[in-house]
C-alpha positions as CSV (number, residue, x, y, z in Angstrom):
1,M,-9.4,-58.5,6.3
2,K,-5.7,-58.9,6.7
3,M,-4.7,-62.3,8.2
4,S,-2.3,-62.2,11.1
5,Q,0.8,-64.3,10.6
6,S,0.6,-65.5,14.2
7,V,-1.9,-68.3,14.7
8,G,-1.5,-68.5,18.5
9,R,-2.7,-71.4,20.6
10,L,-5.3,-73.7,19.0
11,A,-8.5,-74.5,20.7
12,R,-8.9,-77.7,22.7
13,L,-12.2,-79.0,21.3
14,V,-14.5,-78.2,18.4
15,F,-17.3,-80.5,17.3
16,W,-20.3,-81.1,15.0
17,S,-23.6,-82.1,16.6
18,S,-27.3,-81.9,15.7
19,G,-26.8,-79.8,12.6
20,A,-24.4,-77.3,14.1
21,V,-20.7,-76.4,13.6
22,F,-18.9,-75.4,16.8
23,L,-15.9,-73.1,16.8
24,I,-13.6,-72.6,19.8
25,A,-11.6,-69.5,20.6
26,R,-8.8,-69.0,23.1
27,T,-7.7,-65.9,25.0
28,Q,-4.9,-65.2,22.4
29,A,-7.6,-64.7,19.8
30,A,-7.0,-68.1,18.1
31,L,-10.0,-69.6,16.5
32,F,-10.4,-73.2,15.3
33,I,-13.1,-74.3,12.9
34,D,-13.6,-78.1,12.8
35,L,-16.1,-79.6,10.3
36,E,-14.6,-83.2,10.4
37,T,-14.0,-84.6,13.8
38,Q,-17.6,-85.8,14.4
39,G,-17.8,-87.4,11.0
40,P,-19.8,-86.5,7.8
41,I,-22.5,-83.9,7.8
42,V,-25.6,-85.9,6.5
43,L,-28.1,-84.3,4.2
44,Q,-31.4,-85.7,3.0
45,P,-31.9,-86.0,-0.8
46,G,-34.3,-83.8,-2.7
47,A,-34.8,-81.2,0.0
48,A,-34.3,-77.5,0.3
49,G,-33.9,-75.4,3.4
50,Q,-31.6,-77.8,5.3
51,N,-30.0,-75.4,7.8
52,L,-26.6,-75.5,9.5
53,D,-26.1,-73.2,12.5
54,V,-22.6,-72.0,13.1
55,F,-21.5,-71.4,16.6
56,V,-18.3,-70.0,18.2
57,R,-17.1,-71.3,21.6
58,N,-14.7,-69.1,23.6
59,D,-12.7,-71.0,26.2
60,G,-10.7,-67.9,27.2
61,D,-11.7,-64.4,28.3
62,S,-14.4,-62.4,26.6
63,I,-13.2,-61.1,23.2
64,A,-14.7,-58.0,21.5
65,V,-15.4,-58.5,17.8
66,G,-16.1,-56.1,15.0
67,G,-16.8,-58.3,12.0
68,F,-16.8,-61.8,10.5
69,D,-15.9,-63.0,7.1
70,L,-17.1,-66.4,5.8
71,R,-15.9,-68.1,2.6
72,I,-17.4,-71.5,2.1
73,G,-17.3,-74.0,-0.8
74,I,-18.7,-77.4,-1.8
75,V,-16.1,-79.3,-3.8
76,G,-16.4,-82.7,-5.5
77,N,-16.4,-84.6,-8.8
78,L,-20.1,-85.7,-8.6
79,S,-22.6,-83.4,-10.4
80,P,-25.0,-82.0,-9.5
81,A,-23.7,-81.1,-6.0
82,P,-25.6,-79.7,-3.0
83,A,-26.1,-75.9,-3.3
84,I,-25.6,-73.1,-0.8
85,T,-28.9,-71.2,-1.1
86,G,-28.6,-68.8,1.8
87,V,-26.2,-67.4,4.4
88,T,-27.3,-65.3,7.4
89,L,-24.7,-63.7,9.6
90,D,-26.8,-60.9,11.2
91,S,-29.6,-62.8,13.0
92,G,-28.0,-62.4,16.4
93,P,-27.1,-62.6,19.1
94,L,-23.6,-61.4,18.2
95,F,-24.4,-59.5,15.0
96,T,-27.9,-58.2,14.3
97,A,-29.7,-56.2,11.6
98,L,-29.7,-53.3,14.0
99,N,-26.0,-53.1,14.8
100,S,-24.4,-54.4,11.7
101,A,-24.5,-54.8,7.9
102,Q,-24.2,-58.1,6.0
103,S,-23.0,-58.3,2.4
104,A,-22.4,-60.9,-0.2
105,D,-19.8,-61.1,-3.0
106,T,-21.3,-60.4,-6.4
107,E,-19.6,-63.5,-7.9
108,N,-21.2,-65.9,-5.4
109,G,-22.4,-69.2,-7.0
110,P,-24.3,-72.3,-5.8
111,Q,-21.1,-74.1,-4.6
112,A,-18.8,-71.2,-3.7
113,Q,-19.7,-68.1,-1.7
114,F,-18.2,-65.3,0.3
115,W,-20.1,-63.3,2.9
116,S,-19.1,-60.7,5.5
117,V,-20.8,-58.8,8.3
118,S,-19.4,-55.7,10.1
119,L,-20.6,-53.4,12.8
120,N,-22.2,-50.1,12.1
121,V,-20.8,-48.5,15.3
122,L,-17.5,-50.0,16.4
123,A,-17.8,-48.3,19.8
124,E,-20.7,-50.6,20.6
125,A,-18.8,-53.8,19.7
126,P,-20.3,-57.1,21.1
127,S,-18.1,-59.7,22.8
128,L,-17.8,-63.4,22.5
129,L,-18.4,-64.5,26.1
130,G,-15.6,-66.6,27.6
131,G,-15.5,-69.5,30.0
132,G,-16.6,-72.0,27.3
133,A,-19.7,-70.1,26.3
134,L,-21.3,-70.9,22.9
135,T,-22.4,-68.0,20.6
136,R,-24.2,-68.5,17.3
137,V,-22.7,-66.4,14.6
138,G,-24.6,-67.5,11.5
139,T,-26.7,-70.0,9.6
140,L,-26.1,-71.7,6.3
141,S,-29.0,-73.0,4.1
142,L,-28.3,-76.0,1.8
143,S,-30.4,-77.6,-0.9
144,T,-30.2,-81.1,-2.4
145,I,-33.0,-80.6,-5.0
146,G,-32.0,-82.8,-8.0
147,V,-29.0,-84.2,-6.2
148,G,-28.3,-87.9,-5.9
149,T,-26.5,-89.8,-3.2
150,G,-22.8,-89.0,-2.8
151,S,-20.1,-87.2,-0.9
152,W,-18.6,-83.7,-1.3
153,A,-16.0,-81.7,0.7
154,L,-17.3,-78.8,2.7
155,E,-14.5,-76.3,2.8
156,L,-13.9,-73.0,4.6
157,S,-11.2,-71.2,2.7
158,F,-8.2,-70.2,4.8
159,P,-7.4,-67.4,5.4
160,Q,-10.5,-65.7,4.0
161,T,-12.7,-67.0,6.8
162,D,-11.9,-65.0,10.0
163,F,-13.1,-62.7,12.7
164,S,-11.8,-59.2,13.3
165,S,-11.5,-57.0,16.4
166,P,-13.3,-53.6,16.6
167,I,-10.1,-51.9,15.4
168,G,-9.7,-54.3,12.4
169,T,-7.1,-56.7,13.8
170,A,-7.6,-60.2,12.4
171,L,-8.5,-62.9,14.9
172,P,-6.5,-65.9,13.5
173,V,-8.4,-69.0,12.2
174,S,-7.3,-72.6,11.7
175,V,-9.6,-74.7,9.6
176,L,-10.3,-78.5,9.4
177,N,-12.7,-79.0,6.5
178,G,-15.5,-81.5,6.5
179,T,-17.6,-83.8,4.4
180,L,-21.2,-83.5,3.1
181,Q,-23.0,-86.8,2.5
182,V,-26.4,-87.1,0.8
183,V,-28.0,-90.3,1.9
184,P,-31.5,-91.7,1.2
185,E,-34.3,-91.6,3.8
186,P,-34.3,-94.8,6.0
187,S,-37.7,-95.7,4.6
188,V,-36.4,-95.4,1.0
189,A,-33.5,-97.6,1.8
190,V,-35.8,-100.3,3.3
191,S,-38.0,-100.1,0.3
192,V,-35.1,-100.6,-2.1
193,A,-33.9,-103.5,0.0
194,G,-37.4,-105.0,-0.1
195,L,-37.6,-104.7,-3.9
196,G,-34.2,-106.4,-4.2
197,L,-35.4,-109.3,-2.0
198,L,-38.6,-109.7,-3.9
199,A,-36.7,-109.8,-7.2
200,F,-34.4,-112.5,-5.8
201,V,-37.4,-114.6,-4.6
202,L,-39.1,-114.4,-8.0
203,L,-35.9,-115.2,-9.8
204,R,-35.5,-118.4,-7.6
205,R,-39.0,-119.4,-8.3
206,T,-38.8,-119.1,-12.0
207,S,-35.5,-120.9,-12.1
208,R,-36.8,-124.1,-10.4
209,P,-37.2,-127.1,-12.8
210,G,-40.9,-127.6,-11.8
211,N,-41.6,-124.0,-12.8
212,A,-40.4,-124.4,-16.4
213,V,-42.8,-123.4,-19.0
214,K,-44.4,-126.4,-20.8
215,H,-45.1,-126.3,-24.6
């Protein structure tokens, strides 16, 4: 899709909450994707199928859409990094397997992927409801199998991530990238802390003069 040079007015509010990314659109077809304002996106270690739903919020009038392109990457110096194991853009309610076709770039890899979805019949284009309505546009699936604790940037490449109108006009996008954090389960953290305390107590006991080994 060709990106318009006019970004238009930015959205007022976009947020991350409960495993979801929220995007806001205005009447002038400006879209703002924010992955950072609400802090890091926390993933559990050693787990596959950690899903992230992507929503669009339209604070203006209803906007007809004909397609959506998503380019997403996980960037960082720590290896191995979390992997993108699946992207679904046609599970509704905006785009479905009945009214659209989803495709993936042949060069997609675990940390960098490009996906797109477009309508089969443009005359039946769905609309992003206005007045602050939220509409889910896709789901990302992430895996941390074999990944240790750490932080990585979650980036949506600009301008490759965008919506288009039914006639192919780009709906401009502004992007604020986010951060993925892999952290241990609370129970694991408590166990590690307990082991550290036990080791400290044993060390203190063995270091007392009365506990010295007699020959």
